C-alpha atoms as an extended CHARMM CRD file, in Angstrom:
* protein
*
       207  EXT
         1         1  MET       CA            159.6210000000      -22.5480000000        9.4010000000  PROA      1               0.0000000000
         2         2  SER       CA            160.2730000000      -24.7310000000        6.3810000000  PROA      2               0.0000000000
         3         3  SER       CA            163.8870000000      -25.1590000000        5.3420000000  PROA      3               0.0000000000
         4         4  SER       CA            162.9310000000      -25.2990000000        1.6520000000  PROA      4               0.0000000000
         5         5  PRO       CA            163.5940000000      -22.0960000000       -0.3050000000  PROA      5               0.0000000000
         6         6  PHE       CA            160.7980000000      -19.6320000000       -0.9930000000  PROA      6               0.0000000000
         7         7  ARG       CA            160.7850000000      -19.3580000000       -4.7620000000  PROA      7               0.0000000000
         8         8  ILE       CA            159.7410000000      -16.2610000000       -6.6880000000  PROA      8               0.0000000000
         9         9  ALA       CA            159.4300000000      -15.3410000000      -10.3450000000  PROA      9               0.0000000000
        10        10  VAL       CA            159.7940000000      -11.7130000000      -11.4190000000  PROA      10              0.0000000000
        11        11  PHE       CA            157.8670000000      -10.3600000000      -14.4240000000  PROA      11              0.0000000000
        12        12  ALA       CA            159.2830000000       -7.1870000000      -16.0080000000  PROA      12              0.0000000000
        13        13  SER       CA            159.2770000000       -5.3440000000      -19.3200000000  PROA      13              0.0000000000
        14        14  GLY       CA            161.7920000000       -2.5290000000      -19.0260000000  PROA      14              0.0000000000
        15        15  SER       CA            164.9610000000       -1.4120000000      -17.2820000000  PROA      15              0.0000000000
        16        16  GLY       CA            164.4180000000       -3.6600000000      -14.2890000000  PROA      16              0.0000000000
        17        17  SER       CA            165.3320000000       -1.3530000000      -11.4090000000  PROA      17              0.0000000000
        18        18  ASN       CA            162.8830000000       -3.1410000000       -9.1150000000  PROA      18              0.0000000000
        19        19  PHE       CA            164.2610000000       -6.5100000000      -10.2210000000  PROA      19              0.0000000000
        20        20  GLN       CA            167.7160000000       -5.2190000000       -9.3190000000  PROA      20              0.0000000000
        21        21  ALA       CA            166.5450000000       -4.0040000000       -5.9140000000  PROA      21              0.0000000000
        22        22  ILE       CA            165.0970000000       -7.4430000000       -5.1660000000  PROA      22              0.0000000000
        23        23  ALA       CA            168.1990000000       -9.2470000000       -6.4390000000  PROA      23              0.0000000000
        24        24  ASP       CA            170.4310000000       -6.9390000000       -4.3800000000  PROA      24              0.0000000000
        25        25  ALA       CA            168.3560000000       -7.5840000000       -1.2370000000  PROA      25              0.0000000000
        26        26  VAL       CA            168.6860000000      -11.3370000000       -1.8070000000  PROA      26              0.0000000000
        27        27  LYS       CA            172.4400000000      -11.0850000000       -2.3730000000  PROA      27              0.0000000000
        28        28  ALA       CA            172.8700000000       -8.9740000000        0.7720000000  PROA      28              0.0000000000
        29        29  GLY       CA            171.0170000000      -11.5330000000        2.8590000000  PROA      29              0.0000000000
        30        30  GLN       CA            168.1950000000       -9.0790000000        3.5730000000  PROA      30              0.0000000000
        31        31  LEU       CA            165.5680000000      -11.1160000000        1.6900000000  PROA      31              0.0000000000
        32        32  ASP       CA            165.4660000000      -14.8810000000        2.1160000000  PROA      32              0.0000000000
        33        33  VAL       CA            164.0390000000      -15.9670000000       -1.2440000000  PROA      33              0.0000000000
        34        34  ARG       CA            165.3240000000      -17.5620000000       -4.4130000000  PROA      34              0.0000000000
        35        35  ILE       CA            164.6340000000      -15.8350000000       -7.7450000000  PROA      35              0.0000000000
        36        36  GLU       CA            163.8540000000      -18.8000000000       -9.9860000000  PROA      36              0.0000000000
        37        37  LEU       CA            162.8620000000      -16.9890000000      -13.1730000000  PROA      37              0.0000000000
        38        38  LEU       CA            162.5960000000      -13.6560000000      -14.9430000000  PROA      38              0.0000000000
        39        39  VAL       CA            159.7010000000      -13.4180000000      -17.3880000000  PROA      39              0.0000000000
        40        40  CYS       CA            160.0610000000      -10.6180000000      -19.9390000000  PROA      40              0.0000000000
        41        41  ASP       CA            157.9340000000       -9.7270000000      -22.9600000000  PROA      41              0.0000000000
        42        42  ARG       CA            160.7300000000       -7.6480000000      -24.5140000000  PROA      42              0.0000000000
        43        43  PRO       CA            163.7930000000       -9.8130000000      -25.2240000000  PROA      43              0.0000000000
        44        44  LYS       CA            166.0900000000       -6.7730000000      -25.6160000000  PROA      44              0.0000000000
        45        45  ALA       CA            165.0220000000       -5.0510000000      -22.3940000000  PROA      45              0.0000000000
        46        46  LYS       CA            167.6890000000       -4.0130000000      -19.8970000000  PROA      46              0.0000000000
        47        47  VAL       CA            166.1380000000       -6.2650000000      -17.2390000000  PROA      47              0.0000000000
        48        48  VAL       CA            167.2250000000       -9.3240000000      -19.2500000000  PROA      48              0.0000000000
        49        49  GLU       CA            170.8530000000       -8.2230000000      -18.8850000000  PROA      49              0.0000000000
        50        50  ARG       CA            170.3270000000       -7.6550000000      -15.1630000000  PROA      50              0.0000000000
        51        51  ALA       CA            168.9090000000      -11.1590000000      -14.7190000000  PROA      51              0.0000000000
        52        52  GLN       CA            171.7240000000      -12.7630000000      -16.6580000000  PROA      52              0.0000000000
        53        53  ALA       CA            174.2720000000      -10.8880000000      -14.5520000000  PROA      53              0.0000000000
        54        54  ALA       CA            172.5230000000      -12.1590000000      -11.4120000000  PROA      54              0.0000000000
        55        55  GLY       CA            172.4880000000      -15.7430000000      -12.6960000000  PROA      55              0.0000000000
        56        56  VAL       CA            168.6990000000      -15.8490000000      -12.9310000000  PROA      56              0.0000000000
        57        57  PRO       CA            167.1260000000      -17.9380000000      -15.7240000000  PROA      57              0.0000000000
        58        58  VAL       CA            165.2020000000      -15.8530000000      -18.2710000000  PROA      58              0.0000000000
        59        59  HSD       CA            162.0550000000      -16.6000000000      -20.2400000000  PROA      59              0.0000000000
        60        60  ALA       CA            161.9300000000      -13.8380000000      -22.8550000000  PROA      60              0.0000000000
        61        61  PHE       CA            159.2670000000      -13.8800000000      -25.5330000000  PROA      61              0.0000000000
        62        62  ARG       CA            157.5740000000      -11.6860000000      -28.1190000000  PROA      62              0.0000000000
        63        63  PRO       CA            153.7820000000      -11.5710000000      -27.6610000000  PROA      63              0.0000000000
        64        64  LYS       CA            153.2400000000      -11.0880000000      -31.3970000000  PROA      64              0.0000000000
        65        65  ASP       CA            154.5990000000      -14.6040000000      -31.9440000000  PROA      65              0.0000000000
        66        66  TYR       CA            151.5130000000      -16.0470000000      -30.2020000000  PROA      66              0.0000000000
        67        67  GLU       CA            147.8540000000      -16.1790000000      -31.1450000000  PROA      67              0.0000000000
        68        68  SER       CA            146.7360000000      -14.7180000000      -27.8050000000  PROA      68              0.0000000000
        69        69  ARG       CA            147.7920000000      -13.8000000000      -24.2960000000  PROA      69              0.0000000000
        70        70  GLU       CA            146.3900000000      -17.1070000000      -23.1100000000  PROA      70              0.0000000000
        71        71  HSD       CA            148.7380000000      -19.0160000000      -25.3970000000  PROA      71              0.0000000000
        72        72  TYR       CA            151.9380000000      -17.4350000000      -24.1180000000  PROA      72              0.0000000000
        73        73  GLU       CA            150.6820000000      -17.4780000000      -20.5330000000  PROA      73              0.0000000000
        74        74  GLN       CA            150.1370000000      -21.2490000000      -20.7560000000  PROA      74              0.0000000000
        75        75  GLU       CA            153.8070000000      -21.5400000000      -21.6860000000  PROA      75              0.0000000000
        76        76  ILE       CA            154.8000000000      -19.3200000000      -18.7680000000  PROA      76              0.0000000000
        77        77  LEU       CA            152.5550000000      -21.2310000000      -16.3650000000  PROA      77              0.0000000000
        78        78  ALA       CA            154.2570000000      -24.4990000000      -17.2590000000  PROA      78              0.0000000000
        79        79  GLN       CA            157.6330000000      -23.0110000000      -16.3370000000  PROA      79              0.0000000000
        80        80  LEU       CA            156.3330000000      -21.5600000000      -13.0800000000  PROA      80              0.0000000000
        81        81  GLN       CA            154.9170000000      -24.9220000000      -12.0800000000  PROA      81              0.0000000000
        82        82  GLU       CA            158.0670000000      -26.7710000000      -13.0990000000  PROA      82              0.0000000000
        83        83  LYS       CA            160.1450000000      -24.4370000000      -10.9290000000  PROA      83              0.0000000000
        84        84  GLN       CA            157.6280000000      -24.6860000000       -8.0530000000  PROA      84              0.0000000000
        85        85  VAL       CA            157.2920000000      -20.9110000000       -7.8210000000  PROA      85              0.0000000000
        86        86  ASP       CA            155.6130000000      -19.7110000000       -4.6200000000  PROA      86              0.0000000000
        87        87  LEU       CA            155.0900000000      -16.0520000000       -5.5660000000  PROA      87              0.0000000000
        88        88  ILE       CA            154.8860000000      -14.0500000000       -8.8030000000  PROA      88              0.0000000000
        89        89  VAL       CA            156.3180000000      -10.5450000000       -8.4600000000  PROA      89              0.0000000000
        90        90  MET       CA            155.2680000000       -8.0370000000      -11.1320000000  PROA      90              0.0000000000
        91        91  ALA       CA            157.9750000000       -5.3930000000      -11.4460000000  PROA      91              0.0000000000
        92        92  GLY       CA            157.1940000000       -3.1250000000      -14.3550000000  PROA      92              0.0000000000
        93        93  TYR       CA            155.4920000000       -5.8070000000      -16.4580000000  PROA      93              0.0000000000
        94        94  MET       CA            153.4600000000       -3.7590000000      -18.9020000000  PROA      94              0.0000000000
        95        95  ARG       CA            150.7780000000       -6.2980000000      -19.8000000000  PROA      95              0.0000000000
        96        96  LEU       CA            147.5070000000       -7.2470000000      -18.2200000000  PROA      96              0.0000000000
        97        97  ILE       CA            147.4260000000      -10.9250000000      -17.3790000000  PROA      97              0.0000000000
        98        98  THR       CA            144.5700000000      -13.3610000000      -17.8290000000  PROA      98              0.0000000000
        99        99  SER       CA            142.9250000000      -15.9980000000      -15.6720000000  PROA      99              0.0000000000
       100       100  VAL       CA            145.5060000000      -18.4840000000      -16.9790000000  PROA      100             0.0000000000
       101       101  LEU       CA            147.9180000000      -17.0300000000      -14.4030000000  PROA      101             0.0000000000
       102       102  VAL       CA            145.5630000000      -15.2090000000      -12.0330000000  PROA      102             0.0000000000
       103       103  LYS       CA            143.4730000000      -18.2530000000      -11.1420000000  PROA      103             0.0000000000
       104       104  PRO       CA            146.2590000000      -20.6450000000      -10.0520000000  PROA      104             0.0000000000
       105       105  PHE       CA            148.2970000000      -17.8760000000       -8.3980000000  PROA      105             0.0000000000
       106       106  TYR       CA            145.6200000000      -15.6510000000       -6.8500000000  PROA      106             0.0000000000
       107       107  GLY       CA            146.9010000000      -14.5140000000       -3.4690000000  PROA      107             0.0000000000
       108       108  ARG       CA            150.4270000000      -15.3540000000       -4.6310000000  PROA      108             0.0000000000
       109       109  LEU       CA            150.6760000000      -12.6980000000       -7.3250000000  PROA      109             0.0000000000
       110       110  ILE       CA            151.6820000000       -9.1130000000       -6.4910000000  PROA      110             0.0000000000
       111       111  ASN       CA            152.4430000000       -5.8410000000       -8.2620000000  PROA      111             0.0000000000
       112       112  VAL       CA            153.9820000000       -2.4870000000       -7.4110000000  PROA      112             0.0000000000
       113       113  HSD       CA            152.3690000000        0.6770000000       -8.7870000000  PROA      113             0.0000000000
       114       114  PRO       CA            153.6560000000        4.2940000000       -8.6600000000  PROA      114             0.0000000000
       115       115  SER       CA            150.5770000000        5.9430000000       -7.1410000000  PROA      115             0.0000000000
       116       116  LEU       CA            148.3480000000        5.6870000000       -4.1030000000  PROA      116             0.0000000000
       117       117  LEU       CA            145.7290000000        3.3750000000       -5.5800000000  PROA      117             0.0000000000
       118       118  PRO       CA            142.8790000000        3.5140000000       -6.3810000000  PROA      118             0.0000000000
       119       119  ALA       CA            144.0160000000        6.8990000000       -7.6930000000  PROA      119             0.0000000000
       120       120  PHE       CA            145.7770000000        6.9650000000      -11.0600000000  PROA      120             0.0000000000
       121       121  PRO       CA            145.8140000000        3.3310000000      -12.2130000000  PROA      121             0.0000000000
       122       122  GLY       CA            147.3390000000        2.2600000000      -15.5000000000  PROA      122             0.0000000000
       123       123  VAL       CA            150.1970000000        3.8040000000      -17.4380000000  PROA      123             0.0000000000
       124       124  ASN       CA            151.9550000000        7.0860000000      -16.6350000000  PROA      124             0.0000000000
       125       125  ALA       CA            150.5990000000        7.2410000000      -13.1000000000  PROA      125             0.0000000000
       126       126  ILE       CA            153.1110000000        9.8910000000      -12.0480000000  PROA      126             0.0000000000
       127       127  GLY       CA            152.1880000000       12.1020000000      -14.9910000000  PROA      127             0.0000000000
       128       128  GLN       CA            148.4960000000       11.5940000000      -14.2210000000  PROA      128             0.0000000000
       129       129  ALA       CA            149.0470000000       12.6570000000      -10.6100000000  PROA      129             0.0000000000
       130       130  LEU       CA            150.9910000000       15.7890000000      -11.5650000000  PROA      130             0.0000000000
       131       131  ASP       CA            148.4650000000       16.7710000000      -14.2290000000  PROA      131             0.0000000000
       132       132  TYR       CA            145.6910000000       16.4240000000      -11.6520000000  PROA      132             0.0000000000
       133       133  GLY       CA            147.5520000000       18.6630000000       -9.2340000000  PROA      133             0.0000000000
       134       134  VAL       CA            147.7180000000       16.3330000000       -6.2450000000  PROA      134             0.0000000000
       135       135  LYS       CA            149.8190000000       17.3440000000       -3.2540000000  PROA      135             0.0000000000
       136       136  VAL       CA            150.6070000000       13.7660000000       -2.2090000000  PROA      136             0.0000000000
       137       137  THR       CA            151.2810000000       10.6610000000       -4.2700000000  PROA      137             0.0000000000
       138       138  GLY       CA            153.2480000000        7.5110000000       -3.5630000000  PROA      138             0.0000000000
       139       139  VAL       CA            153.6250000000        3.7850000000       -4.0830000000  PROA      139             0.0000000000
       140       140  THR       CA            151.2070000000        0.8730000000       -3.7030000000  PROA      140             0.0000000000
       141       141  VAL       CA            151.9680000000       -2.8370000000       -3.4680000000  PROA      141             0.0000000000
       142       142  HSD       CA            148.8840000000       -4.9110000000       -4.1760000000  PROA      142             0.0000000000
       143       143  PHE       CA            147.6540000000       -8.3600000000       -5.0660000000  PROA      143             0.0000000000
       144       144  VAL       CA            146.7950000000       -8.8540000000       -8.7410000000  PROA      144             0.0000000000
       145       145  ASP       CA            143.2560000000       -9.8230000000       -9.6590000000  PROA      145             0.0000000000
       146       146  GLY       CA            143.4340000000       -9.4560000000      -13.4370000000  PROA      146             0.0000000000
       147       147  GLY       CA            142.0630000000       -5.8980000000      -13.5380000000  PROA      147             0.0000000000
       148       148  MET       CA            144.0000000000       -2.6920000000      -14.1740000000  PROA      148             0.0000000000
       149       149  ASP       CA            145.6330000000       -2.1560000000      -10.7640000000  PROA      149             0.0000000000
       150       150  THR       CA            142.4160000000       -3.1530000000       -8.9760000000  PROA      150             0.0000000000
       151       151  GLY       CA            143.6130000000       -5.8910000000       -6.6000000000  PROA      151             0.0000000000
       152       152  PRO       CA            143.6100000000       -5.7730000000       -2.7820000000  PROA      152             0.0000000000
       153       153  ILE       CA            146.1790000000       -3.3740000000       -1.3260000000  PROA      153             0.0000000000
       154       154  ILE       CA            148.9930000000       -4.8060000000        0.8030000000  PROA      154             0.0000000000
       155       155  ALA       CA            151.0500000000       -1.7080000000        1.5890000000  PROA      155             0.0000000000
       156       156  GLN       CA            151.3580000000        1.9440000000        0.6330000000  PROA      156             0.0000000000
       157       157  ALA       CA            153.9030000000        4.6940000000        1.1620000000  PROA      157             0.0000000000
       158       158  ALA       CA            153.3280000000        8.3790000000        0.4520000000  PROA      158             0.0000000000
       159       159  LEU       CA            155.4700000000       11.2740000000       -0.7090000000  PROA      159             0.0000000000
       160       160  GLU       CA            154.6840000000       14.9680000000       -0.9520000000  PROA      160             0.0000000000
       161       161  ILE       CA            154.8260000000       16.8410000000       -4.2290000000  PROA      161             0.0000000000
       162       162  GLN       CA            157.3020000000       19.6920000000       -3.9410000000  PROA      162             0.0000000000
       163       163  PRO       CA            157.2100000000       23.0540000000       -5.7650000000  PROA      163             0.0000000000
       164       164  GLY       CA            158.9080000000       22.7020000000       -9.1240000000  PROA      164             0.0000000000
       165       165  ASP       CA            158.6120000000       18.9050000000       -9.1990000000  PROA      165             0.0000000000
       166       166  THR       CA            158.6090000000       17.2370000000      -12.6120000000  PROA      166             0.0000000000
       167       167  GLU       CA            157.7850000000       13.6980000000      -13.6650000000  PROA      167             0.0000000000
       168       168  GLU       CA            161.5140000000       12.9400000000      -13.5090000000  PROA      168             0.0000000000
       169       169  THR       CA            162.0600000000       14.2690000000       -9.9840000000  PROA      169             0.0000000000
       170       170  VAL       CA            158.9540000000       12.5610000000       -8.6250000000  PROA      170             0.0000000000
       171       171  ALA       CA            159.8540000000        9.3180000000      -10.4120000000  PROA      171             0.0000000000
       172       172  GLU       CA            163.2770000000        9.3390000000       -8.7710000000  PROA      172             0.0000000000
       173       173  ARG       CA            161.7310000000        9.5650000000       -5.2990000000  PROA      173             0.0000000000
       174       174  VAL       CA            159.0270000000        7.0350000000       -6.1540000000  PROA      174             0.0000000000
       175       175  HSD       CA            161.6650000000        4.5440000000       -7.2860000000  PROA      175             0.0000000000
       176       176  ARG       CA            163.6020000000        4.9510000000       -4.0510000000  PROA      176             0.0000000000
       177       177  ILE       CA            160.4380000000        4.0780000000       -2.1200000000  PROA      177             0.0000000000
       178       178  GLU       CA            159.6510000000        1.1300000000       -4.4120000000  PROA      178             0.0000000000
       179       179  HSD       CA            163.1490000000       -0.3070000000       -4.0530000000  PROA      179             0.0000000000
       180       180  LYS       CA            162.7730000000       -0.3640000000       -0.2690000000  PROA      180             0.0000000000
       181       181  LEU       CA            159.0800000000       -1.2520000000        0.0940000000  PROA      181             0.0000000000
       182       182  TYR       CA            158.8090000000       -4.0270000000       -2.4900000000  PROA      182             0.0000000000
       183       183  PRO       CA            161.5160000000       -6.3250000000       -1.0800000000  PROA      183             0.0000000000
       184       184  GLN       CA            160.0710000000       -5.6520000000        2.3840000000  PROA      184             0.0000000000
       185       185  VAL       CA            156.5890000000       -6.8040000000        1.3280000000  PROA      185             0.0000000000
       186       186  ILE       CA            158.0270000000       -9.8880000000       -0.3860000000  PROA      186             0.0000000000
       187       187  GLY       CA            159.7030000000      -10.6890000000        2.9160000000  PROA      187             0.0000000000
       188       188  TRP       CA            156.4200000000      -10.3160000000        4.7940000000  PROA      188             0.0000000000
       189       189  ILE       CA            154.7400000000      -12.7530000000        2.4180000000  PROA      189             0.0000000000
       190       190  ARG       CA            157.6410000000      -15.1680000000        2.6040000000  PROA      190             0.0000000000
       191       191  ASP       CA            157.3630000000      -15.1170000000        6.4080000000  PROA      191             0.0000000000
       192       192  GLY       CA            153.5950000000      -15.6820000000        6.3900000000  PROA      192             0.0000000000
       193       193  LYS       CA            152.8490000000      -12.2090000000        7.7290000000  PROA      193             0.0000000000
       194       194  VAL       CA            150.3020000000      -11.2000000000        5.0870000000  PROA      194             0.0000000000
       195       195  ARG       CA            146.7140000000      -12.4420000000        5.2660000000  PROA      195             0.0000000000
       196       196  LEU       CA            144.2080000000      -11.8440000000        2.4550000000  PROA      196             0.0000000000
       197       197  ASN       CA            140.5210000000      -11.6750000000        3.3950000000  PROA      197             0.0000000000
       198       198  GLY       CA            138.3670000000      -10.5360000000        0.4810000000  PROA      198             0.0000000000
       199       199  ARG       CA            139.4920000000       -7.0120000000       -0.4060000000  PROA      199             0.0000000000
       200       200  HSD       CA            141.1800000000       -6.5700000000        2.9500000000  PROA      200             0.0000000000
       201       201  VAL       CA            144.8040000000       -7.4180000000        3.6440000000  PROA      201             0.0000000000
       202       202  GLU       CA            146.0940000000       -7.7830000000        7.1770000000  PROA      202             0.0000000000
       203       203  ARG       CA            149.7140000000       -7.7550000000        8.2170000000  PROA      203             0.0000000000
       204       204  VAL       CA            150.1860000000      -10.4440000000       10.8480000000  PROA      204             0.0000000000
       205       205  LEU       CA            152.8200000000       -9.3070000000       13.3230000000  PROA      205             0.0000000000
       206       206  GLU       CA            153.3750000000      -12.7560000000       14.8010000000  PROA      206             0.0000000000
       207       207  ALA       CA            153.6800000000      -15.6060000000       12.2910000000  PROA      207             0.0000000000
């Protein structure tokens, strides 16, 4: 295996609990990657503070300062290429991305979503699931293809809805799953144990 570091960039918009879980796994020696950059579209978001505390460089921007998504993504792409990023990790980044990033990073661009896709894509997935009355929901880690949570699925984990559950109680359990599963999947990719073949993703046990 190469001795050079496996470099990731994390994209986030909010509190950054998944960023923190990844950073904690790196610090604990459980995940052998280097977080090269946090990209955030909300300069005052809590995740910016988390990145600064972890010593991770931050690219924070306001989309309204740009003519289009393509314009600010070109700026982001230049930084990713300069830092030789191997994998983009979406962690609560609340914007669809364009071909500016999808094309050069396809197969190296992942997202975590709080439902068992293809059910309940988009925003408020937990609320959607509860409103629908499902008995089981969960977490999906998938490749990003530019659509709304439509990319090939890498891994999923389920949880049962309990009597009296609310969005808050389900979200708490979902986040616990995310914080364990997402660093694990990043590790699989770093170790060459994930193979993408069309819409199908295989986990390679020996790599």
